[in-house]
N, C-alpha and C positions, 0 to 999 in steps of 0.2 A: 379399506375396511375389513373388519373380521368377518368372520362366518359365524351368525349367532342366530339364534332360535330362542322364540320367549319361553321360558320356564313355568308358566300358568297352565296347567290341565286344561284343554278345549282351547286355548290360542293357538292359532296356528300361522301366525307370523313369523316371519324369519326373514333373513338377508336377503333371501331369492324374490319371494313374492310382496315383500312392504322394505325396499331398498331405502325409503325416505324418512323411514321410520325411525326411531331413536330407541335407541336399546341401551338401558340402563344397567352399571354393575351394582350388584347389593351391596349396601354401606359397611363400612369396616368397624363399625361399633357392634359390639356382642350383642346389647339388648336390643337394638333396632335389629340387628338379621335375626332374633328369635320371633319378633314381632312378625317381620316378613315370611318367616316359616310357618306360624300360624295363619297368617292371611292367604296365602298361596296353595296350602293344603297339598302340597307334593310331596308323597314320602318317599320319592328318589332325589329328591332337591339337595346337591351338594352347596353346603353354604360357603365352603372354604374354596371353592373350584372358580379361577380366574376367568373361566369363559362363561358360567351362569349368567345372564342378563334375563330382564323383565323389562316388556316394551312400553311404550308411551302411552297405549292405549287404556291401560289400567290406573291411569293417572286423569282427575276432571279434567286438564287443561291439557291432555296429549302430550304430556312431558314430564318428568320430576322437575319440581322447581328447586327444591333444596333436598340435600342427602338423608336427612331426617323425615322428610314426606313419605307416607304410608300409602299405598297401592290401597285402590277402592272400590275399582271398577272388575267385576269378574264375571264368568257366565254363570255362577250361580245366585249374585246378587240381583236384586231387582232394579229394573231401570228407573231412577228417579224422575218423576214427572216434572215438566218443562215448568218453569215458574211464570205466570202470565206477566208480560212487557207491558209496563204502565206507560201508556203514550204522553208524551209531553205536551201540552197546550199553552199555547202564550195567551197570558193574563194582558187583558185591556190596560192602557197606559195608568187609566185612573186608578188603578190598584195603589201607584206611586205616590200620587194625591191621598189615598184613604190611608197609606202607611205613614205618612207624614201626618197626618191627624190624627191616626193612634198614639204616634210617639208624643205629640204635643198635648195630647188630651186625655192620658193614662189614666187621671184620676179621678176626671170628670164623670157627671153621670152620664146615661145613655141616651137621654134628650138631649142634652147641649151635645154630646160627641154626633149623634146622627144630624142634627141640623147645620153643624158645622160642615158635614162631608156634604150635604145637599148643595151649602152654599158654593163648596169648590167646586161643584161637579158643572158644568156648563149644558144649556138644553141642548146642544146638540150631541153630547157624549151619550154613551149606553150606560142607563142605572147599574147599579152593581150592589144596590143595598142588599138583595138577597143574597148575594155570596159573600156579604162580609163575615159572618160566622164562621162559614166554610174556610175563607183565607186566614181567619185568628187561629182557629182550631187546628190548622195543617200547620201551622207557623208554632205554635206552642209545642205541638208534637214532635217538632223535628228539634226544636230547642231541648226540650226533655232529654231526647235520644242523643243529641249531640253532649249534653250535660253528664249522661251516663258514662259514655264513652271517654270523654275526659276525664273522669273520676278514675275508671278503669286504667287509663295510659298512666296517671299520676301513681297510682298504687305500683303499677307494674315498673315505672322508674325509680320509685322509692327503694323496692327492692332489688333491683338491678345495682344500684349506687352503694347500697349494703353490701354486696357480693362482691362489688368491685373495691371498696374499701377494707373488705377482709382478705381479699386476696392480694391489694397492695401492702397490707400488713404482714401476710404470711410472706411474702416476696421480701419486705425488708429482714423480716427475721434470718430466711435464710441467708441473705447476704450477708447480716452481721454474724451468721456463724462461719461463714466460708472466710469473713477477713480475720474472723477471731482464731479459726484455724491455721490460716497461712501466716498469721503474724507469731506464732508460736514458734520457736526457732526448733530445728532437729536436733536430736543428739548428736552432740560432737566430742569425740574421746580426746581432743587437742585442747579443749577446754581445760583439762585436769592434766596437762602433760608436766607442769611445774611441780607436780606433787606426785611423788615416787607411791606415796601411801594410796591417793586415789587410782594412781593406774594398774598397783597391783589388786585394789579393791574390784575395779572393773573389768581388767583384762588377765590377770594372773602373773602378768610380765612383771619383773621387779622394778621397772623404770622405763621410762618413755625411750630412751635410745636404744633398748632392746627389742622392745615393740617393733620400732622401725627397721630395726636388723630384720626380724621375721618377714614384715610385710616385704621388704624388698627382694627377699627370696621368692615372693610369689606374685608379685604385683604383674610382671609382663606377661606370662602366662592369663593371669587372672583376667586380664583386658577382654579377652575373647572366649570366655566362658559360655557354654552350649548349656543353658539348663534343661536339666530333664528330670523327671522322678526315678525312671530306670537305671540310670548312669550318666555319668559326664565327661565331656571332650572339650578339648581348647582346641582352637583352629591356630594357624600361623599366626604370629603377632602383625606380621604386614597383613593380613587377609582382613577385609571389611567385615567386622560380624553380622550377617543377617538378622533380620527381625526387627521387633520394635527397640527404641532406644530405652537404654536402661534407666529407670528411676530414681537409681542410688548409684553414687560412686562407689568405684573400686576399694577406697578406703571406707566408705561407709558401711557396703558389705561385709568386710573385715572385721570392723568393729562390732558389728551386729552380731555376728557369728559367734564373736567372741562373749559379749555379753550373755548370749543364748548361752553357752558352755559354762562360763565363770560364774554367773549370777542364778543361772537356771530359770530364767526369765522367760513367760508364757511368750506364745508366737503372737497373741493381741495385744498382750504390753509394749512389744516391739514396733508391734504395727504402729500403733499411738504416737510412739517415741519418734520412730524414722517416719509417719506420716504417709504410710503405705498401705497395702491391702494384706487380710492376714495370708493369704496364699501367697504371695508374694515373699513374704518371710518365710514362710514353709519351703517354698522353692529355693530361694538363694540358701539357706542355711544346709539344707541337704545336698546341694550341688557343691558348696564349697568346702563341707566335711569331708564328701567323697574325693576332691581335687585335693585337699591338703594330705589327705592320707596318703597317695601318691607321690607327693611332692618332698614331703617331710618325714618319710618313714625313716625309722632310725638306723645306724649303719651297723653295728653288732657291739667267765661271768657266773656270777652270783645268781641262781634264778629261785622263783618262788611262784606260786600260785596264789589269784584272789579271785574272790567272788562279787559279784555285783548282783542288787536285786533286781526282779523283773515282775511285771505283771504275769497272773496267773495264767495260761493259754485256757482255751475252752474245750480243746480237745484233749482227751484223757491220756493220750497215747505221748502227746507233746507235755503234756503236764508231768507225765511220769519221767520221761526224759530230762527235763529242767530240774527236777526235784533235787537237791542236796540235802542228802542225811547228814551232814556237817551242820549246816545251817538253819535243817529244818523247814525250808521254803523252796519255792522254785528261785533259780539264780543263772545267772551267765558267770562263765567262770574264763579265767586269762590267765597264760604265761607271761611273768615279767622277767627278764634278765637286764642286771646291770653291772657295769664293768666296777672295778676296784676303789674307783676314784667317784663313784657316785654318778655316774650317767647311765641313762637307758639305752643300752645295746639291743633290747630284742623286745619288743612287744607284739603278742599272738593276737589273733582274732578271739572273738568271745565265741565258746561252745557251751553246751550244755551241761546244767549244772551236777548232773551226774557223772561227767566223764572224770577218769581218774587220773592221776597226775603222770604216771607214764605213758599212759594214751595221750595226753595233751602235748608231751614232747615231740611222739612219733608223728602226730597229726598237724602240729604245727607250722614244721618247717623248720623247726630251730636246729635239728641236726645239721642242714645242710648249710649253716652259718660256721661251723666251728672247723677248725683247722687241726692237722696233725699237731699232737704236743699239747693243745690245750685244756684247760684244767678249770673244770666246771666246779661250782661247790652248790649243795642242793639239801634239803632237808631228808630225815629218815623215809619220808613216804616215797622219794623219787629212788626207783629202783631200776636204774637205767644203764647199768655197767656194761650190757650186751651192747645198746645199741650206741654208746659212747665209743665202745670199744671198735664197732663196725666201721667209724670214720677218724680213728687214730686219737680220739679224745681221752681225757681220765675224769673220774668222777671223784670228789672228796666229800666222802659222808662223814658226820659225827659217830663216835664209836658208840657200839649197843650192849648194854650189860651182860646179854646173854646167861643169865645167872649168876653174874659175878655179884659179890657183894659191894663193890666200888671199882672204881676206875683206875688203873695206874696212872704214874704222875705223868707220863707222856701222853695217855688217852686223853687225862684231863686238859693238858694244856694243848692239845688238838682239838679236843671239841671247844674251849675257851676262844681257841683263835677263830674256828668258823663261827659262833656265835657272834662274836663281837663283828665280823664281817654280814653274815644274815641278818642283822638287825636292818642295817642302812636297807635292805629290800623291803622290809616292813615302814621304815620310815617312808622311802621314797612311794609306798602304795596310799600311805595316808596321804602324802602329798598331792596322788592322783584324785584322790576322793574328795581333797578339798574344793575341787570345782563342783560346784554346788546343784550342777545338773544332775550328778549321783545321788542328791539326797533321797530323791525318789525315786519308787520301783522303775526302771524304763520301759517305756508303753509300748504295747504290742505293737502298735503303728509305726514303731522306730524299730522295730526288732533288724529290719531289713538293711539299716544303717548303724546298728549299735556298735559292731564293730569299728569301723571308719571312726565314728565319734572317738571310743575309746582310744583308738590308735593316735589319733591327731592330738587329744590331752596329753598322750603321753609324749609325744613331741614337742607341744607347747612348754611343756616342764623342763626338757633339756635348754631352753632358755634362762631357766633359773640358776643362781649361785649353785654349786654341785653341794650337796650334803654330807659330803666326806673333805674336809679342809687339809 
C-alpha cells in the first residue's frame, strides 16, 4: 500500500493512523479536478501530482462511488442533521380486503363503498374504517411520486438515446471518410511509364528507362537512409535499419522528391497525394536531397555564373550580403561548368548574391578539379588568369576593344568561337531553371539545403540528352 495522506486541510487521516480507509486519487478530467480544487481549499494542492490523495471520510458513503463524484464533507461544512427513520408497521390483513374493495368499487359512491367494506370484514377482525382515508392518501402520494420519477427517467432515456444516435452518426461519418481516404490510390509514377511526355513532365527525365537508370544508382544505399534535419547518413545495406518502418517505399520516396523539385509542389499537396503527414514529406525531401547531392555529384570547361531568387532575410547584414546589384534583389549565386559536349562537369554551392565572379571561383573549389594544360573558357568578368596559372591551366576570354574602333579578323573569329560555346552554358542554366521548384524565391527555411537542392537538380539534368549534338 502506498504511503498517502489526505490533502484536505484539517484532516489528519493518513496511511498510518487509518490503514483501512480508502485514499482516492484526483480525477483525470480537467473540469472535475478544478471543482476538487475549489472544494478542498488547499492553496498548496498539486493537482497533477500522482501521490495527491483524498480520504473516504469526505464522501457521504465513506468512499467515492464513481470518479465524477465530488467530496462534500469537510471540517468547515456543517454536519447535516440525521433524517428521522420512519418505522415500518405491519398493516392488518384486512387492508388487503379493503384494497380489493377499492379496486372493485372505484367509481361507486362512498356509502356503497363503506357498506361493502363492512360486509367483507368479519366480526372478530379489528375495524379499520378509521384508517381507510390514511391508507388511500399514502397510496395516492406514492403513486404520484413514482409517476414523476418515471417521467424523469423517460426524459433522461430519450436524451441519452438522442446522444447515442448523434455519436453513432458521427462514428459512421468518420468510418466513411477513412474508407474514402484508403480507397484513393497513392500517386504512382509507373502509371505514366508508357508516355515519355508524362515522365518528362512529372520527373524531368526524358523517359522511364533513364529514370530507372538514375534510381538504380541510388536504391541500395537509400534503403537504409537515416532521416534527420541536421544531416543524413546511410547504414551498411546488410544492417537492419532501426526505428519505425517506412510509410513509403524507396521508390515512392524517390518519385515524391522528384515531384517536389520538378513541379515545385508544396509539402501539403504531396502529403495528400501520398497519404502521409506534412512532416514526413518535409523530412523525406530534405534527407533525400542531401543524400543525392553526395551520390550524384558531377565528375568534372566552359564556366559562367547564374543567380536564383531568394526570400529577403530579416537581418540587415544578411540582406546586404545577399543583395545583387546586377539583379537588384536578394539572390543566391552559383558557378556552373560544362564540358564542350554539353554535360555539367562542375556545379558549385549557392553563395550570397553580392559575391563577385573571381571570388566564387576561388571559394567554390573549382580550381582543385583542373589539371595542368586544361583550357577554361569564361566571360569578360572572370579575371582569373593568375588563379588558373597557379594550377597550370589557361583562360580563354573574348578580346576587349580597349579603345579600338573594331576587332581584327583574328580577334573576331576568336570571339565568335567563344560565344558559340558559351551559349551552351546559358542554355544549360535555362534547363536547370525549368525545374519549377525555382519558379518562386527560395524560402529562408530551406536556405540550409538550398545548395544541395541546386546540385541535385544539376545532376538530374545530366540524364537528359546533351544540349550539344
